[in-house]
C-alpha positions, 0 to 999 in steps of 0.5 A, a space after each residue: 215334057 210339055 208338047 206346046 213348048 215350041 209354040 210357047 217359045 216362039 210366042 215369047 220371042 216376040 214378047 215386049 220388054 215392058 212391065 206387065 202381068 202374064 197369065 198362064 192357062 191350061 188346056 181348058 182355058 183355066 187360069 193356073 198362074 198369074 205373075 208380074 214382071 219388070 220385063 215381060 219377055 225376060 220373065 216369061 222366057 225363063 219358064 220355057 227355056 231349054 234345060 230349065 232348072 225349075 223346082 218340082 212345083 214350077 215344073 209341074 205348072 209349066 207342064 200344064 201351060 197350053 197358052 198364056 195372056 199378058 197385060 202391059 202396064 205403064 209402070 212396075 207399080 201398076 203391074 204389082 197392083 194388077 197382079 194382086 187384084 187378078 190373083 184375088 179374083 181368079 185364085 189360080 192353083 199355083 199362086 199360093 200366097 193369101 188367095 182368099 179371106 178364109 179364116 177371118 173372124 169378126 166380133 158381133 154386137 147383135 141387133 136387139 134390145 139387149 145385145 150380145 157380144 159374140 165371135 163370128 166367122 161371117 157377117 150374114 146376121 144383123 148387127 154391128 161388126 168389129 173386124 175382120 181379125 185374122 186371128 180367131 184366138 185373139 178374137 175369142 179372147 177379146 170377147 170372153 174378156 169383155 163378157 167377163 169384165 162387164 158381166 154380160 149374159 152369155 146364156 140362150 135367154 131372150 130379153 126382155 121376153 124372158 124377164 123374171 121367168 126363172 131364177 138367175 143361173 149360177 153365173 149370176 151368183 158367182 158374179 160372172 153375169 149382172 143378172 139381166 134376167 131379173 128385169 131390173 136393168 133398163 135397156 138404156 142402162 144396158 146399152 151404156 154398158 155395151 158401149 163401154 164393153 165395145 170401147 174396152 175391146 177397141 182400146 183396152 178401156 183406159 178412157 172408160 175407167 175414168 168415166 166409170 169412176 166419175 159415175 161411181 162417185 156421183 152414184 155414191 153421192 146420190 146414195 145409189 150404193 148398189 149402182 156404185 158397188 157395181 161400178 166399183 167392181 167393174 172398174 176393178 175388173 177392167 184394171 185387172 184385165 189391163 194388168 193382164 194385157 201388159 204383156 201385149 202393150 206395144 209402146 207404139 200407137 199404130 203399127 204392123 210388125 212383120 217377122 219372117 222365118 225360113 225352115 225346111 223349104 217353107 217360109 213362115 210370116 207373122 204380122 203383129 197388128 198394134 192399135 192404140 198401144 196394144 196388140 189388136 190382132 195377129 196373123 201367121 201364114 205358111 207359104 212355100 218358097 217359089 223360084 219365081 219369087 225374087 223376094 217373097 216378102 215383097 210378094 207377101 206384103 203386096 197381097 196382104 195389104 192390097 184392098 185392106 182398109 185398116 192401114 197403120 201409120 207404121 209398118 216395121 220389118 226385119 229386112 226391107 223388101 226389094 220392092 219397098 218403094 212400090 209397097 210404100 206407094 201402095 200403102 200410102 195410096 190405100 191409106 190416103 196419107 203417109 205410111 212409114 215402112 222401115 227397118 228399125 235398128 233400136 228401141 221398142 219397135 226392134 223388140 217387136 220385130 224380134 217378137 214377130 220373128 219368134 212367132 214365125 219361128 215357133 210356128 215353123 217349129 210346130 210344123 217341123 217338131 223343132 223349137 223356135 230357137 232351132 229354126 232361128 239359129 239355122 236361119 241366122 247361120 244360113 244368112 251369115 254364111 250366104 247360103 240360099 236356104 237354112 242348112 238342114 243337114 250339117 256335118 262337122 269334122 275334127 282331127 284328134 291324135 297323140 303326137 303321131 300315134 292314134 291319129 283319128 277323126 270324128 264326124 258328127 251330124 246335126 239335122 234340123 239343129 239337133 245332133 243325129 247320133 245314128 249318123 256319126 262316123 269314126 275314121 282312122 287316119 291311114 295315109 299320114 305317117 306323121 302328125 299332119 292335121 291338114 293332110 289328115 283332114 283332106 284324107 278323111 274328107 276324101 274318103 267320106 265324100 267318095 261315098 256321096 259320089 259313088 253312092 256307097 254306104 248307108 243312107 247317112 253316108 250317101 246323102 249330101 249335107 247342106 253344110 260342112 264345118 271343119 274344126 279349124 281355120 282357113 288352113 283346113 278350108 284351103 286343104 279341103 276346098 280343092 277336093 270338092 272341086 275335083 269331085 264335082 261337089 257343090 257343098 258349102 265349106 267353112 271352118 270353126 275357129 277357136 280362141 286361145 281358151 278353146 272357145 268358138 270365136 268365128 267362122 273361117 272361109 277360104 280367105 277371111 273370118 266371119 264374126 258370129 258372136 253378134 248372132 246369139 242363136 247361130 253362135 250357140 249352135 256353132 259352139 254346140 257343134 264344135 264342142 260335140 265334134 271335139 268330144 266325139 273325136 277325142 273320145 275315139 282317139 282315147 279308145 283307140 290309144 288304149 286298144 293300141 297300148 293293150 295290143 302292145 302288151 299282148 304282143 309281148 307274149 311269145 307266140 302272139 303276133 298281130 293277127 292273133 292279138 287282133 282275134 282276141 281284141 275283136 272277140 273280147 273287145 275290152 280288158 275286163 272281158 279278156 280277164 274273165 276268159 279262161 286259159 282254155 278259151 284264150 287258147 281256142 280264140 288265139 289258136 295257140 297251145 295251152 302253155 302259150 295261153 297260160 303265159 298270155 293269161 298271166 300278162 292279162 292279169 298282171 
């Protein structure tokens, strides 16, 4: 515990309720956290209150706070901008979002008589720079494509110093370089090609194709066939590259598309940046969810856009951030014009939002050895059920019986959206004399949940799931909900409702049904869980019923009671193994005479 807490609480009790920024400092006076607040007193008090329920990260930060400063602002918007500016300036340890520009890439057109186009991590060398771009991959792809399409030199030769000093390299002969080293291309002509390449990088080259076609026609009329052929090949290369780029054609002129996925306590945010109707750049961020973030999307967007020059006309998001009005104000002030921040409901932009979300999900999946579909399914399921986080561990239960015989239950477990078969459990219903699905479900869940309360059993039986699903409707939920309260367990509980064709239809709560067929990924996951728990419980029921039937046959032999029959079934397990046993082996296992064993042998083989 922080020994400074009494002092900090006393100081905070006198704090203003105005909006502003608070600055947490450690013993050395270093800034370790910066936050904003609509109400400074209320927010800062939450850190130093009695019996706090902080996340480990926040608890660690609070334990290091020696003192704090604050800056009162006139409005929440001013606090928002000031917070972001101070975070970028001081880079506090416990502020995790976008603390610096690490990882930015640039496209450089070198400052020389025959310039080269390259990718760079900084702007220290002389030349013209395009960017910055947050995706190094897209930057490299753009440079490689421009060099290939316009047959620009990528060797280490210096021009015009190295004109005609040696034969052209292999790239010239396979038509991947125009052969500047031959000394037959003037500096003016070369600069014109560089200008075309720059335009191609910026816009995809549609305008340059028209210009090159006009130049090619003029060259052909003037009988400059070599120049016309070069232009023809270049036009074909640009068109081929444009065909390749159809996959990133946005159908929108200027937009940023933001997609978010949550998994395993982390939040993954992708920003797809479209300019001039094509994908211009992509950025993906991996951030840790923090209890201090009222809305992580708002926090992210403020820090991502603060200080940026290239603000698009449209910013599309899956869900509007809580501080959407402040963020739009920030975007418009920086852009010096109107910016549309909105949540698309249909059309091409909605498709691009889904694409951005899929990018985030795939990035999350890469980090967690899952698929993007798993991540999206769990996120959709968590949101539609109103859970604070996507459910990592899901347990599902189903009751199976033949009338009042062989009453059993199966428990299946899905971890990260996939079956975890080593955690499956089988239950025999013991307390229900007659068929009673509700009573059986309550009995089974009580036995299972007591393992959590008493911490008895293996690692899978003692852990607390994030979600429990029952194969059944509201009646099953009503039967089990009081049990959770009795045991003091706070575990989300829902039912899986089937239609008359035994297909998943909805999710049942204590009082209503939640339709999930419009959430394809979540619907597919619930269907998979429901099918799996039904298969598992029915399989166990059939196995148990066969053993019970066979046990009845063994009991028909005089001298074989339930205990002796159980000994035989435990040792041999299956009918096939029993049939392989000799009379002597049967007599020894059951503890009976050879005469009784002989009669038993005949029953087994009858």
